[in-house]
N, C-alpha and C positions, 0 to 999 in steps of 0.2 A: 490770798492764794489758798486754794482748797487743799486740805490735808487728805491725800488719797488713802491713807490708812483707815479713814472712816468710810465704812462700806456705804455705797450709794443706794443700797436696798434696805438693809436692816438698821443702818445707822450706828452700828457698833464699831469701835476702833479695832477691828480685827482683820483689816485688809493688808495683804503683803504681795509684792510682785511675784507672779507665778510663771509668766512667759515673757521673754524678751522678743518683741516683734519689730517689724520695720518702722523705725521712728517713734516707737511707743512701747510702754510697758502694759502688760495685762495683769491686773490685780485679781486676787481671789480672796474672799472673806472666809476665815476659818470657822465662823459661826454658821453662816447660811450658804456658803459656797457660791455666792454671787460673783460673776466675772465681769469686770469693767476696765476700761483703759484709763490712762492718765491724761487723756485729751479732753479739753473743755473749749467750747466755742466762745469767742468774744462776740456778744450780741450788740447790735446798734440800738440806740435809744429812741428811734423814731424820728430823730432830727436830721437823718441822712437826706441830703437833697435828692428829690425824685428827678428822674431823667427819662427821656424816651428810650425805649429799647432799640438796640441796633438791629439791623436786618439779620445779621448772623445769630444774634440771641433769639430773635423771634423764630427763625428757621429751626434752631436747635430745640426749642421748647415744643414747637409744632410737630417736629419729627417724632416726638414721643406721645403725642396726644391721642392717636388712634388706639394704641395699646393701652394707654392709661384710661381712656374712656371705656373700653371694654371691661377693664378691671373694676372701675367704679360703678358701672352698670350692674355688675355681679354683686358688688358690695351693697348697692341699693336694694337689690332683690333679697339679699340676706336680711337687711334691716326690715323689709316689708313682711318677712315671715313672722316677725314678732310684734310689729306695730305699724300703723299707718303713719304717714309723715305730714299730710296736709293739715295746715293750721297749727302744727306743733312748733315749739321753739327749739331750733337745732343749732349746735355749735360743732364745727369741724375744726379740730386741732391739728395743725400741720397740713393745711389745705393744698400746699403746692401751687400748681398753676390754676387751681380753682375749678377743676372738673366736677368734683363731688358737690361743692356748694351750688354749682350751676344746675346739677341734676335735682338737688333738693328744691331749689328755687322754681324750677319747671314743675315740680310736683306740688307746688303751692305751700311749701313749708316756710316758716320764718327762719331766715338764715343769718347766722353770724359765723365768722371764720377767723382763724389765727394763722399767720405765716411769718416767720422771722426773716425770710430772705426778700430783700427789697425788689429784686428783679421779678420774682414770681408774683409778688403783690401787684406790681405794675402790670404784668401780663393779665392777671385776674381782673384788674380794673378795666383794662382796655378791651379785653375779649368778652367778658361776661357781665360787665357793669356791677361787679361785686367788689367791695373794698375790705380786704382782710385787715385785721388789727396786727400790729407788731408786738403788742404786750403779751407776754406769756400767760398761760392760764392761771398760774399761781401768783401772778402779780397783783398789786393793790387794785388796779383797774377792774379786774374781774372779781376779786375777792370781796371788795367793798360794795360794788354796784350790782352784782348778779348772783347773790346768795339764793340758792334754791330756785333758780330761774329757768333752767333748761330742762326740756322733756327728753331730749336725745343729745348725746355727745358721741362723736366719732373720732377715732384715733387710728387712722389707717397708715400703716408703715411709718410710724412716728416715734413710738416709745423707745426704740433702739437708738434713735438719733439725739434725744434730748440730753442736756447736761445732767439733770437730776430727776430720774424717773420717779422716785418715791414722792417728791414734791409735786410732780406733774399729776400723779394719780390723786394725791390728797387735794390738790387744787380743783381737779375735775369733780371730785366728790362734793365739795362745798358749793359748787355752782349748779348742781343737779337737784331737781325736785325729787322727793321721795317717790319711789315707784318708777322713776325715769330709767331709761336704758342707755348703757354705755356699750358701744360696739368697737372692737379693736382687732388689729392683727399685728403680729410681731414675730420675728424669727424664733425658732425653737432650738434650744441648745441640745435637745435630744436627737437632732438630725444626724443622719449617718455621716455626712461630710464633716460636721463638728467633731463627732466622736473619733473618727479616723484621723483627723488633723491633730487633735490633742494627743492621741496615742502615738502618732508619728513624731511629734515634738518630743515626747518623753523618751522614746527609745533611741532617738537620734541626738539626744542631749541638746535640743534646740536647733540643730542644723537643718532639719527638714520639717517646717511647720505646715506643709501642704497648704490648705486654704485659710489658715488663721489670719494671714495678712490680707485676705480679701473679705473674710467674714467681719473683721474689724478694720477701721480706717483712721488714719491721722488727718485726713482731709476735713475741711470745714463741713459740718453737718453730716459727717460720716457715722458709721455704726460705732457706738461707744460701749454698749452693753447688750448681752443676749441672755434671755431668761430661760430657765427650766419651767416646766408646768407648775411644779410645786412652789417655786419662788413667785411666779406671777399670781397664782391663786391666792397665796398668803398675803401678798401686797394688796390685792383687790379686796379681800375679805377684811383685812385690817382697816381699810378705809370705807367700810360700810356697804360693800357690794356683795351680791350673791350671784355666782356664776350659774346661769340658767340654760345655756346652750352653746354648742359648738357648730360651726358651719359644716353642712354636708354638701354645699355648693362648690366650695374651694377645694381643689384636688391636691394641692401641695401638702406633702407630709413634713415639710421643713418649717411650717409656721403654726403658731397658735392663732386661730381665728374664732373669736368667742363673742358672746353677748352676756352682759351682766345687768342686774337690776339693782338700783339704789334702794337700800332699806334704811330704816331709822336706826 
């Protein structure tokens, strides 16, 4: 069982409960001020029996495809501002239903993908003929067989969902070629909604957390942590990345949308 007193960002044993939310505690690190919940997902090991998606499951996923596709097309445009993708080895971490890997495949990139949710992996296989891996990027599968392998890694709307973000970034760093590009987006703790919610919690002694219960979630694959810019930058730089740009295409002020380059 994980000791949540150990900060999931800096690794120091400096975490203590700060907010009591619906079905979860929100911890804060006294050293780096990282905020994270006491929720961890149990992940299947890949032996889960595959099954055909039900009609309702397909309809639910497809109901979100149009909006998701527009977002992923914008993400690809952002990627192409910094590098071509044709012929490059690309890894999409947390690929969901497979829209972004499909766009990369259409652009003639070499595509690998990771998705922990079996139903989304099945949808990706049946819809796009792409088979995502269940193994996490910091697992032995990737760390032993794909050292300095990928030219591009993408992490769209994923870092806030993973159990251990520091290990995720470290794992990505090891599978990337020097000079390769990491593109990611993740919610920003500097957002007005977060700051107002934290203020409301404090002055109401926890009775009115406003949006904290929706910014974080106790549901499977829900939001477990949210980064400040300083925390995210330091984590990336600690793992050998240089932040080289922020997106001007994405209009949301509530997210960090950045590109990094892997350095030696």
